[in-house]
N, C-alpha and C positions, 0 to 999 in steps of 0.2 A: 462469505463467498462460497458459491456452490462448488462441489467437487465433481469431477468427471467420474462417472461410474466405472469406467474401464481404464483409468489412468491413475497410477500411484504417484502422488506429488513428491517431488524432490525438494528438500528444504536446505537453504543456505543462510548462515548468519553473517552479518556485517557489522563492524563497529560503526556507531553513528550516535554522536552525542547531541541531544536537543532537549528542550523542555516543551512538553505538549500537555495542555490542560493542567498546568502546574505540576506535572509529574516529570521526573528526570528519566530520559530514555538513553540507554547506553548501547543497545544493540537492536538491529532491525532484522527480522526474519523474513526472508523472501522465498516463496514457493515458485515452482516453474509453471503454475497454472496459466499465467498470462501467455506462455509459449504455446499453449494448446489452441489458441485462437488465431485465425488467419490474419495476415497483415501486421503482425507485431514483431517481425524479425529485427527491426531497428531498436527495439527496447532491450536494454541491458540492465544487469544488476546495478552497475555504477549509476546509470540514469535514474533508476528507482531510488537509490540512496540519496542522490542529489535532490530529487523531488521531495522526498521525506524531509530533508534538511530545510526546505523552504517553509515548513510548518513550525519552525522553532519560535517559541513564544506565543503561539496561537491557542485559542480556545475553540474547540470544534465539538459539535454535538453528533451523537450517533444517529443512524437511521432508526426509525421505529422498528421494534422487534415483532415478528409474527408469533414467536414462541418465547416466553419469558426465560427459558433456559438457554437460548441462543447467545452466542458471544456478541459483543458490540461490533457493529460494522459502521465505518465512516466512509463517506463518499465526498471527495473534493472535486468539484467540476472546474474546468478551465484554469488549471495552473499553467501559467505561461512561463516557460523555461527555455532559454537559448532561442527565443523567437518562435517557438512552437507551443501549441496548446496540448495539454495532457489531462487525463482524468485519473485521479489516484483513489483506489479503493483499498481501505485497510481496516 
């Protein structure tokens, strides 16, 4: 996920148990990057944790890397949650 050049990201950890790609996840780290974009005021950390929980038991593939040293980035399009569609990037 690209970082804003003049914005220092704030990081929060949340307990969140799930299995993703056969790995056990116990905590989710959420940055405030999503809050730097217009139109996202209704997005909360609680909503993000709930969206992440919908991935429990799934296998997901990372996006292709431009640089082999970059971290893996996953993009899940069209997660329907509570009647609304969301895109989750992690």
